[in-house]
Phi, psi and omega in degrees: 000141177256123186237128172267115177261114182258112184121118184241042167283194181297315185288316178298318179294318180297316178296319179299316180296316181294312183291337181291351176289339182233346187227165173271119186249135174243114185258129181227146170215158185284352182271106183299322181295319178294319178300314181296319180294316180294322180294320182283321188258348180058040178200151175263091187292334183284320189247325180221066188293343184271000185238115177283154180279135173290162183299330183279004177258113181257150176256125182240117181283342184249121183300317183300319179291323177300318180289322183298324186269000189260147169270337182215138174254124180245110183266118183231071179237164172302157182306323180296336182265357185293315184299310180298324179291316178298324178295318177297316180301314180295320181296333178272359177071024181295140181249000184297147168304147187234127175234136178245156183228032177261156186229106178164174171259144179294130180296134178094322182254341184058029179270145176282159182306320182295330177289320178297313181297318180298320179296321185276332183254354181074015179067024185269349184255150167292130189224159175194169179239139177247123185207169178143178183288109188201111169272135186303316183300321182288323177294315179297327180285346180088019177283150184302133181217143177237133182230168176240134173248117184244143176207149173296334175270098187298323179295320177296316179302316181294317181294317180290322177300318179294319181294319185275346181296141174214179182297325182261341182238095184272127184243124174259155179252157181207156174251012184254079181297315182298312181299317180296318182289319179296315178301315181293331181278309189286335179299333179292326176294318180293329178293326175297316178298317180296321178296319177299314180299314179296319181294333177277355178077029184279351170091178184289326180300314180295321179297317179298320179296318179297317179299314183294312180288331174296320177297324177297319178296316178301314181296320180295313180293316182299319179294320179296332181270354177109009177285161181270137183304319183294334179298325186286351173260005184259194185301314189286349179239282181300316181298312181292325178298313180299313181299311187289332180276345186241337187277138180290346178274358183285121179292321182291321175297322178299319176303314180297317179302317183284329173298320179296334178276358178091008180284142178288148185301315182302318180293322179298312183293323179294320181286330184298318178077356178232162176285131171253095189300332184297332182296311182283328182290326185306314182296319181291322179296316180296320179297317177297315182300319180292320178296321185266002180057047177255127182283121180220073185295326179293316178300317179299317180297319178298316179296323178297323178287316185290318194240348184243005176075014179288131177299139181306319181299320180291324179296319179293319178300321180295321177295316183290336184268004178296152182299132177299148182206172177296139180295316179251119192295335183263009176286144173284150184281000000 
C-alpha cells in the first residue's frame, strides 16, 4: 500500500517510520527547510532525532505529488492545522481515502476533526480517525502499541485497520467516530489535571481518583454528543487517558507538572517545543459542556488555572470541597 503521511511532527514521523515496515510511505510537511533537512539527513532532527528513516520512507516536497502516488492519505497535524490541510486536499481534487490522527476540538468552533474534514471536503471522501494510547517515541522504536481506527463506514474502518495492522502496531476497528474523537481530545485536559496533582505532591491515590472521575467527565460529554458508552472504556478513551495521565512522555501532563511548580503557561509552552493539545482543547470542552449542560468540574478547574490565574492548589481545593454525591447518578440510594 502507498500512504501519504501529511505532517512531520513527532507523531507523524513515528507513524511513518512504523508503517514503513509494511508499506511505501511518502512523508510531507509544509515546512520546506524541514523537508530539505529530512531528505538530506534521513532523520527528523527537530522531533525524533534518534530514529533514522527506513528505505521505504520517501520525502516528498510537493503535496500534489504525494497525494497522486498514494492509495491512502494519513493526516497527522495538530488540530489547528487540520482545516487548511483538508482544504488543500479538496482543492487538488484528491480522491484518496482520508484518515486523520489529531486529537482535539478546533479552537473557536469547538468542532471535532470529522466535522472539520466534512466541511472542507464536502463529505465526498471515505474517511476515518486513528487514535489511541500512543507515545511517538515508543511507536518509532517499534514497541507494541494498540490503536483504534473509526469510521462511519464500518467496512472501510475494518479494511483500513487490517491494512495498517502489523506485529508491533495492532489496529482495532470501530464505527464510533464521535466517541473515539471525544475520548482522544478530552483525555488531554485530564492529563493537565493529573500533572497538577502530581506536581502538588498529592500522590497516587489522588491521581487514580482524577483518572476515574476524568473518565466519567469524558463519558458524560461523549454521550451527550452521540458517542457510544462502550467506546469510553476502550483504547481511544480509557486507554489513552491512563497513558497520558501517568506517562512521563506526556506533553499535557508535563504542562500540569510545571503549572504546579508556579511556572507561567506561556513559558511552559515555549520551552516544551511541541503542541500540547489539551491547553487549547480545555476552553472548547468547557464551552461545549456549558452549552449542553454537562457537568465537568475537572475541566472547569483546569480552565481556571490555565486562563483565569487561579493557583493550582486552590483549584484542587475547590474540587475536593465539592458536595459529596452518589458515584453513579442512576444508582438507587
